[in-house]
C-alpha positions in Angstrom: 96.8 75.5 128.5 94.5 72.8 127.8 91.5 74.9 128.9 92.3 77.4 126.4 92.9 75.0 123.1 89.1 76.1 121.7 89.9 80.1 122.1 93.3 78.9 120.8 91.4 77.3 117.4 89.4 80.2 117.0 92.4 82.3 117.1 93.8 80.5 114.4 91.6 79.6 112.3 90.2 83.5 112.3 93.7 84.5 111.3 94.5 82.5 108.9 91.4 83.0 106.9 91.6 86.4 107.2 95.3 86.4 105.9 94.0 83.9 103.0 91.1 86.6 101.8 94.3 88.6 101.6 96.4 86.4 99.7 96.3 86.6 95.8 95.8 83.7 93.8 98.5 82.1 93.5 100.5 83.6 96.4 102.0 82.4 99.7 100.7 81.8 103.2 103.5 80.6 106.0 101.1 79.6 109.2 102.9 78.1 112.7 101.8 76.9 116.1 104.3 76.9 118.6 101.1 75.2 121.4 102.0 72.0 121.8 98.4 71.4 123.1 96.8 72.4 119.7 98.8 69.0 118.4 99.9 68.6 114.9 95.5 67.0 113.5 94.1 69.9 115.2 95.8 72.6 113.4 95.9 71.0 110.3 92.5 70.3 110.7 91.7 74.2 111.5 93.7 75.5 108.7 91.4 73.4 106.0 88.7 74.9 107.8 89.8 78.0 107.0 90.7 77.5 103.4 87.0 76.2 102.9 85.3 78.9 104.4 87.1 81.4 102.0 87.3 78.7 99.1 91.0 78.5 98.9 92.7 75.3 97.8 95.8 75.3 99.3 99.5 73.4 98.3 101.9 72.7 101.0 105.1 73.2 100.1 107.3 72.4 103.1 106.0 71.6 106.6 108.9 71.6 109.4 108.9 71.1 113.2 110.8 72.7 115.7 115.3 72.6 115.3 116.9 69.9 116.1 118.7 71.7 119.0 115.1 71.2 120.6 114.4 67.8 119.7 110.9 65.7 119.6 110.8 63.3 122.7 108.6 60.6 122.1 107.6 59.5 125.4 107.1 63.7 126.2 104.0 65.0 124.2 105.2 68.5 125.1 107.9 68.6 123.0 106.5 68.4 119.9 105.3 71.7 120.0 106.3 73.9 116.9 104.1 72.7 113.5 105.8 75.3 111.1 103.7 74.9 107.4 104.0 77.2 103.7 101.2 76.6 101.5 100.6 78.2 98.3 97.0 79.9 98.1 94.7 79.4 94.9 91.4 80.4 94.5 88.9 77.1 94.3 87.5 77.7 90.7 
């Protein structure tokens, strides 16, 4: 819900931060969000903050949204809900 966005963002930041700490230099991270209340910009910003907090550099390998049988309707914000990334995670040198 809209009321829980701040809590969700904190959770996304924390889980991605913890994952990045465990990934060896050059390893890969797959991460996603299916909340339409956490939009593309906010999700991307949250992952970037997590990477900066653990001094990692992200190389985007893939970005996807939901499958074609769940189309994104431009006049229905809640139809754009799935954000899926694959990143290569590198140490900042």
